[in-house]
N, CA, C, O and CB atoms as a CASP TS submission, in Angstrom:
PFRMAT TS
TARGET T0000
AUTHOR 0000-0000-0000
METHOD Language model
MODEL 1
PARENT N/A
ATOM      1  N   MET     1    -118.115  57.293  50.617  1.00  0.00           N
ATOM      2  CA  MET     1    -117.878  58.491  49.858  1.00  0.00           C
ATOM      3  C   MET     1    -117.306  59.580  50.766  1.00  0.00           C
ATOM      4  O   MET     1    -116.330  60.243  50.415  1.00  0.00           O
ATOM      5  CB  MET     1    -119.169  58.961  49.183  1.00  0.00           C
ATOM      6  N   PHE     2    -117.923  59.756  51.937  1.00  0.00           N
ATOM      7  CA  PHE     2    -117.446  60.811  52.837  1.00  0.00           C
ATOM      8  C   PHE     2    -116.077  60.480  53.415  1.00  0.00           C
ATOM      9  O   PHE     2    -115.242  61.367  53.591  1.00  0.00           O
ATOM     10  CB  PHE     2    -118.444  61.030  53.970  1.00  0.00           C
ATOM     11  N   GLU     3    -115.846  59.204  53.709  1.00  0.00           N
ATOM     12  CA  GLU     3    -114.534  58.797  54.222  1.00  0.00           C
ATOM     13  C   GLU     3    -113.457  59.021  53.171  1.00  0.00           C
ATOM     14  O   GLU     3    -112.362  59.489  53.485  1.00  0.00           O
ATOM     15  CB  GLU     3    -114.553  57.318  54.655  1.00  0.00           C
ATOM     16  N   ALA     4    -113.771  58.685  51.915  1.00  0.00           N
ATOM     17  CA  ALA     4    -112.816  58.909  50.832  1.00  0.00           C
ATOM     18  C   ALA     4    -112.525  60.397  50.671  1.00  0.00           C
ATOM     19  O   ALA     4    -111.396  60.788  50.376  1.00  0.00           O
ATOM     20  CB  ALA     4    -113.348  58.325  49.513  1.00  0.00           C
ATOM     21  N   GLN     5    -113.543  61.217  50.866  1.00  0.00           N
ATOM     22  CA  GLN     5    -113.341  62.664  50.769  1.00  0.00           C
ATOM     23  C   GLN     5    -112.424  63.148  51.887  1.00  0.00           C
ATOM     24  O   GLN     5    -111.518  63.947  51.650  1.00  0.00           O
ATOM     25  CB  GLN     5    -114.692  63.407  50.826  1.00  0.00           C
ATOM     26  N   GLN     6    -112.660  62.666  53.105  1.00  0.00           N
ATOM     27  CA  GLN     6    -111.847  63.093  54.240  1.00  0.00           C
ATOM     28  C   GLN     6    -110.394  62.633  54.109  1.00  0.00           C
ATOM     29  O   GLN     6    -109.478  63.315  54.570  1.00  0.00           O
ATOM     30  CB  GLN     6    -112.443  62.560  55.536  1.00  0.00           C
ATOM     31  N   LEU     7    -110.186  61.469  53.474  1.00  0.00           N
ATOM     32  CA  LEU     7    -108.835  60.929  53.319  1.00  0.00           C
ATOM     33  C   LEU     7    -108.179  61.361  52.010  1.00  0.00           C
ATOM     34  O   LEU     7    -107.086  60.901  51.679  1.00  0.00           O
ATOM     35  CB  LEU     7    -108.872  59.417  53.391  1.00  0.00           C
ATOM     36  N   PHE     8    -108.845  62.242  51.266  1.00  0.00           N
ATOM     37  CA  PHE     8    -108.339  62.733  49.977  1.00  0.00           C
ATOM     38  C   PHE     8    -108.075  61.591  49.003  1.00  0.00           C
ATOM     39  O   PHE     8    -107.109  61.621  48.241  1.00  0.00           O
ATOM     40  CB  PHE     8    -107.058  63.540  50.184  1.00  0.00           C
ATOM     41  N   ASP     9    -108.951  60.581  49.037  1.00  0.00           N
ATOM     42  CA  ASP     9    -108.872  59.464  48.100  1.00  0.00           C
ATOM     43  C   ASP     9    -109.776  59.796  46.910  1.00  0.00           C
ATOM     44  O   ASP     9    -110.907  59.319  46.815  1.00  0.00           O
ATOM     45  CB  ASP     9    -109.294  58.101  48.786  1.00  0.00           C
ATOM     46  N   MET    10    -109.251  60.618  46.012  1.00  0.00           N
ATOM     47  CA  MET    10    -110.073  61.121  44.914  1.00  0.00           C
ATOM     48  C   MET    10    -110.600  60.019  43.999  1.00  0.00           C
ATOM     49  O   MET    10    -111.784  60.050  43.664  1.00  0.00           O
ATOM     50  CB  MET    10    -109.282  62.105  44.103  1.00  0.00           C
ATOM     51  N   PRO    11    -109.792  59.046  43.576  1.00  0.00           N
ATOM     52  CA  PRO    11    -110.363  57.979  42.735  1.00  0.00           C
ATOM     53  C   PRO    11    -111.467  57.200  43.455  1.00  0.00           C
ATOM     54  O   PRO    11    -112.479  56.857  42.845  1.00  0.00           O
ATOM     55  CB  PRO    11    -109.262  57.013  42.296  1.00  0.00           C
ATOM     56  N   GLY    12    -111.282  56.924  44.730  1.00  0.00           N
ATOM     57  CA  GLY    12    -112.307  56.228  45.496  1.00  0.00           C
ATOM     58  C   GLY    12    -113.563  57.060  45.659  1.00  0.00           C
ATOM     59  O   GLY    12    -114.678  56.540  45.603  1.00  0.00           O
ATOM     60  N   MET    13    -113.377  58.358  45.860  1.00  0.00           N
ATOM     61  CA  MET    13    -114.525  59.244  46.021  1.00  0.00           C
ATOM     62  C   MET    13    -115.333  59.309  44.734  1.00  0.00           C
ATOM     63  O   MET    13    -116.560  59.205  44.766  1.00  0.00           O
ATOM     64  CB  MET    13    -114.070  60.650  46.434  1.00  0.00           C
ATOM     65  N   TYR    14    -114.663  59.478  43.610  1.00  0.00           N
ATOM     66  CA  TYR    14    -115.388  59.551  42.344  1.00  0.00           C
ATOM     67  C   TYR    14    -115.997  58.206  41.969  1.00  0.00           C
ATOM     68  O   TYR    14    -117.056  58.165  41.342  1.00  0.00           O
ATOM     69  CB  TYR    14    -114.463  60.028  41.234  1.00  0.00           C
ATOM     70  N   ALA    15    -115.358  57.120  42.336  1.00  0.00           N
ATOM     71  CA  ALA    15    -115.950  55.799  42.099  1.00  0.00           C
ATOM     72  C   ALA    15    -117.228  55.636  42.916  1.00  0.00           C
ATOM     73  O   ALA    15    -118.208  55.083  42.418  1.00  0.00           O
ATOM     74  CB  ALA    15    -114.945  54.679  42.450  1.00  0.00           C
ATOM     75  N   ALA    16    -117.231  56.103  44.147  1.00  0.00           N
ATOM     76  CA  ALA    16    -118.425  56.026  44.988  1.00  0.00           C
ATOM     77  C   ALA    16    -119.534  56.920  44.448  1.00  0.00           C
ATOM     78  O   ALA    16    -120.704  56.539  44.477  1.00  0.00           O
ATOM     79  CB  ALA    16    -118.090  56.417  46.430  1.00  0.00           C
ATOM     80  N   ILE    17    -119.182  58.096  43.960  1.00  0.00           N
ATOM     81  CA  ILE    17    -120.178  58.994  43.367  1.00  0.00           C
ATOM     82  C   ILE    17    -120.782  58.353  42.124  1.00  0.00           C
ATOM     83  O   ILE    17    -121.996  58.400  41.926  1.00  0.00           O
ATOM     84  CB  ILE    17    -119.545  60.364  43.014  1.00  0.00           C
ATOM     85  N   PHE    18    -119.945  57.759  41.292  1.00  0.00           N
ATOM     86  CA  PHE    18    -120.438  57.096  40.093  1.00  0.00           C
ATOM     87  C   PHE    18    -121.324  55.906  40.446  1.00  0.00           C
ATOM     88  O   PHE    18    -122.366  55.704  39.822  1.00  0.00           O
ATOM     89  CB  PHE    18    -119.272  56.641  39.221  1.00  0.00           C
ATOM     90  N   ALA    19    -120.917  55.112  41.449  1.00  0.00           N
ATOM     91  CA  ALA    19    -121.708  53.954  41.865  1.00  0.00           C
ATOM     92  C   ALA    19    -123.060  54.386  42.418  1.00  0.00           C
ATOM     93  O   ALA    19    -124.073  53.748  42.132  1.00  0.00           O
ATOM     94  CB  ALA    19    -120.948  53.136  42.914  1.00  0.00           C
ATOM     95  N   ALA    20    -123.093  55.453  43.198  1.00  0.00           N
ATOM     96  CA  ALA    20    -124.360  55.954  43.742  1.00  0.00           C
ATOM     97  C   ALA    20    -125.256  56.456  42.616  1.00  0.00           C
ATOM     98  O   ALA    20    -126.465  56.226  42.640  1.00  0.00           O
ATOM     99  CB  ALA    20    -124.106  57.082  44.769  1.00  0.00           C
ATOM    100  N   GLY    21    -124.695  57.117  41.660  1.00  0.00           N
ATOM    101  CA  GLY    21    -125.473  57.590  40.513  1.00  0.00           C
ATOM    102  C   GLY    21    -126.014  56.444  39.678  1.00  0.00           C
ATOM    103  O   GLY    21    -127.168  56.477  39.249  1.00  0.00           O
ATOM    104  N   ALA    22    -125.190  55.432  39.446  1.00  0.00           N
ATOM    105  CA  ALA    22    -125.636  54.269  38.683  1.00  0.00           C
ATOM    106  C   ALA    22    -126.737  53.519  39.417  1.00  0.00           C
ATOM    107  O   ALA    22    -127.693  53.054  38.795  1.00  0.00           O
ATOM    108  CB  ALA    22    -124.463  53.335  38.405  1.00  0.00           C
ATOM    109  N   LEU    23    -126.611  53.397  40.732  1.00  0.00           N
ATOM    110  CA  LEU    23    -127.650  52.744  41.528  1.00  0.00           C
ATOM    111  C   LEU    23    -128.952  53.535  41.461  1.00  0.00           C
ATOM    112  O   LEU    23    -130.021  52.949  41.290  1.00  0.00           O
ATOM    113  CB  LEU    23    -127.194  52.591  42.991  1.00  0.00           C
ATOM    114  N   GLY    24    -128.876  54.839  41.590  1.00  0.00           N
ATOM    115  CA  GLY    24    -130.064  55.674  41.502  1.00  0.00           C
ATOM    116  C   GLY    24    -130.730  55.587  40.146  1.00  0.00           C
ATOM    117  O   GLY    24    -131.956  55.516  40.063  1.00  0.00           O
ATOM    118  N   TYR    25    -129.951  55.592  39.092  1.00  0.00           N
ATOM    119  CA  TYR    25    -130.498  55.495  37.737  1.00  0.00           C
ATOM    120  C   TYR    25    -131.172  54.145  37.518  1.00  0.00           C
ATOM    121  O   TYR    25    -132.252  54.073  36.933  1.00  0.00           O
ATOM    122  CB  TYR    25    -129.391  55.706  36.695  1.00  0.00           C
ATOM    123  N   THR    26    -130.531  53.079  37.988  1.00  0.00           N
ATOM    124  CA  THR    26    -131.095  51.738  37.852  1.00  0.00           C
ATOM    125  C   THR    26    -132.405  51.614  38.626  1.00  0.00           C
ATOM    126  O   THR    26    -133.379  51.069  38.108  1.00  0.00           O
ATOM    127  CB  THR    26    -130.092  50.684  38.339  1.00  0.00           C
ATOM    128  N   LEU    27    -132.436  52.108  39.842  1.00  0.00           N
ATOM    129  CA  LEU    27    -133.671  52.054  40.623  1.00  0.00           C
ATOM    130  C   LEU    27    -134.761  52.908  39.995  1.00  0.00           C
ATOM    131  O   LEU    27    -135.938  52.554  40.055  1.00  0.00           O
ATOM    132  CB  LEU    27    -133.413  52.509  42.056  1.00  0.00           C
ATOM    133  N   ASN    28    -134.382  54.025  39.397  1.00  0.00           N
ATOM    134  CA  ASN    28    -135.345  54.880  38.715  1.00  0.00           C
ATOM    135  C   ASN    28    -135.981  54.158  37.531  1.00  0.00           C
ATOM    136  O   ASN    28    -137.152  54.391  37.230  1.00  0.00           O
ATOM    137  CB  ASN    28    -134.671  56.167  38.247  1.00  0.00           C
ATOM    138  N   LEU    29    -135.246  53.304  36.865  1.00  0.00           N
ATOM    139  CA  LEU    29    -135.793  52.519  35.762  1.00  0.00           C
ATOM    140  C   LEU    29    -136.577  51.307  36.263  1.00  0.00           C
ATOM    141  O   LEU    29    -137.545  50.888  35.629  1.00  0.00           O
ATOM    142  CB  LEU    29    -134.672  52.066  34.838  1.00  0.00           C
ATOM    143  N   LEU    30    -136.165  50.752  37.385  1.00  0.00           N
ATOM    144  CA  LEU    30    -136.732  49.502  37.877  1.00  0.00           C
ATOM    145  C   LEU    30    -138.057  49.685  38.604  1.00  0.00           C
ATOM    146  O   LEU    30    -138.948  48.849  38.455  1.00  0.00           O
ATOM    147  CB  LEU    30    -135.756  48.832  38.789  1.00  0.00           C
ATOM    148  N   PHE    31    -138.215  50.740  39.378  1.00  0.00           N
ATOM    149  CA  PHE    31    -139.419  50.901  40.184  1.00  0.00           C
ATOM    150  C   PHE    31    -140.704  51.038  39.361  1.00  0.00           C
ATOM    151  O   PHE    31    -141.723  50.478  39.767  1.00  0.00           O
ATOM    152  CB  PHE    31    -139.266  52.099  41.063  1.00  0.00           C
ATOM    153  N   PRO    32    -140.714  51.745  38.239  1.00  0.00           N
ATOM    154  CA  PRO    32    -141.959  51.750  37.446  1.00  0.00           C
ATOM    155  C   PRO    32    -142.345  50.364  36.930  1.00  0.00           C
ATOM    156  O   PRO    32    -143.532  50.048  36.839  1.00  0.00           O
ATOM    157  CB  PRO    32    -141.815  52.697  36.268  1.00  0.00           C
ATOM    158  N   VAL    33    -141.366  49.542  36.596  1.00  0.00           N
ATOM    159  CA  VAL    33    -141.648  48.179  36.143  1.00  0.00           C
ATOM    160  C   VAL    33    -142.264  47.374  37.278  1.00  0.00           C
ATOM    161  O   VAL    33    -143.252  46.667  37.078  1.00  0.00           O
ATOM    162  CB  VAL    33    -140.360  47.491  35.630  1.00  0.00           C
ATOM    163  N   ILE    34    -141.690  47.479  38.457  1.00  0.00           N
ATOM    164  CA  ILE    34    -142.230  46.771  39.624  1.00  0.00           C
ATOM    165  C   ILE    34    -143.624  47.286  39.953  1.00  0.00           C
ATOM    166  O   ILE    34    -144.518  46.510  40.292  1.00  0.00           O
ATOM    167  CB  ILE    34    -141.296  46.935  40.847  1.00  0.00           C
ATOM    168  N   GLU    35    -143.803  48.595  39.851  1.00  0.00           N
ATOM    169  CA  GLU    35    -145.107  49.182  40.152  1.00  0.00           C
ATOM    170  C   GLU    35    -146.172  48.670  39.186  1.00  0.00           C
ATOM    171  O   GLU    35    -147.276  48.329  39.608  1.00  0.00           O
ATOM    172  CB  GLU    35    -145.032  50.713  40.093  1.00  0.00           C
ATOM    173  N   ARG    36    -145.851  48.614  37.893  1.00  0.00           N
ATOM    174  CA  ARG    36    -146.823  48.105  36.922  1.00  0.00           C
ATOM    175  C   ARG    36    -147.131  46.637  37.157  1.00  0.00           C
ATOM    176  O   ARG    36    -148.255  46.191  36.928  1.00  0.00           O
ATOM    177  CB  ARG    36    -146.308  48.303  35.504  1.00  0.00           C
ATOM    178  N   ARG    37    -146.139  45.884  37.613  1.00  0.00           N
ATOM    179  CA  ARG    37    -146.322  44.445  37.824  1.00  0.00           C
ATOM    180  C   ARG    37    -147.179  44.150  39.048  1.00  0.00           C
ATOM    181  O   ARG    37    -148.075  43.307  38.983  1.00  0.00           O
ATOM    182  CB  ARG    37    -144.973  43.762  37.968  1.00  0.00           C
ATOM    183  N   PHE    38    -146.923  44.820  40.150  1.00  0.00           N
ATOM    184  CA  PHE    38    -147.562  44.493  41.410  1.00  0.00           C
ATOM    185  C   PHE    38    -148.726  45.415  41.779  1.00  0.00           C
ATOM    186  O   PHE    38    -149.579  45.041  42.584  1.00  0.00           O
ATOM    187  CB  PHE    38    -146.548  44.527  42.490  1.00  0.00           C
ATOM    188  N   LEU    39    -148.767  46.600  41.205  1.00  0.00           N
ATOM    189  CA  LEU    39    -149.836  47.543  41.516  1.00  0.00           C
ATOM    190  C   LEU    39    -150.635  47.822  40.250  1.00  0.00           C
ATOM    191  O   LEU    39    -150.791  48.975  39.848  1.00  0.00           O
ATOM    192  CB  LEU    39    -149.264  48.861  42.111  1.00  0.00           C
ATOM    193  N   HIS    40    -151.135  46.772  39.631  1.00  0.00           N
ATOM    194  CA  HIS    40    -151.829  46.904  38.362  1.00  0.00           C
ATOM    195  C   HIS    40    -153.111  47.723  38.477  1.00  0.00           C
ATOM    196  O   HIS    40    -153.616  48.217  37.469  1.00  0.00           O
ATOM    197  CB  HIS    40    -152.147  45.541  37.812  1.00  0.00           C
ATOM    198  N   TRP    41    -153.644  47.875  39.688  1.00  0.00           N
ATOM    199  CA  TRP    41    -154.868  48.647  39.874  1.00  0.00           C
ATOM    200  C   TRP    41    -154.589  50.135  39.982  1.00  0.00           C
ATOM    201  O   TRP    41    -155.515  50.940  39.882  1.00  0.00           O
ATOM    202  CB  TRP    41    -155.601  48.173  41.108  1.00  0.00           C
ATOM    203  N   ALA    42    -153.335  50.521  40.184  1.00  0.00           N
ATOM    204  CA  ALA    42    -152.993  51.946  40.310  1.00  0.00           C
ATOM    205  C   ALA    42    -153.027  52.590  38.927  1.00  0.00           C
ATOM    206  O   ALA    42    -152.336  52.146  38.011  1.00  0.00           O
ATOM    207  CB  ALA    42    -151.583  52.134  40.973  1.00  0.00           C
ATOM    208  N   ALA    43    -153.831  53.631  38.784  1.00  0.00           N
ATOM    209  CA  ALA    43    -153.936  54.319  37.503  1.00  0.00           C
ATOM    210  C   ALA    43    -152.665  55.123  37.238  1.00  0.00           C
ATOM    211  O   ALA    43    -152.072  55.693  38.154  1.00  0.00           O
ATOM    212  CB  ALA    43    -155.176  55.240  37.477  1.00  0.00           C
ATOM    213  N   ARG    44    -152.274  55.156  36.017  1.00  0.00           N
ATOM    214  CA  ARG    44    -151.103  55.948  35.617  1.00  0.00           C
ATOM    215  C   ARG    44    -151.486  56.919  34.569  1.00  0.00           C
ATOM    216  O   ARG    44    -150.643  57.682  34.096  1.00  0.00           O
ATOM    217  CB  ARG    44    -149.973  55.067  35.116  1.00  0.00           C
TER
END
């Protein structure tokens, strides 16, 4: 993302921003599922 910004590669920069956002959103949905599966003793 930073390299694309320095090289003025706007489509690449926005693609990297979108990919990072999608990864963050996916992990945000996935971690509670993993937590419920493996940490069943943790109260919620």
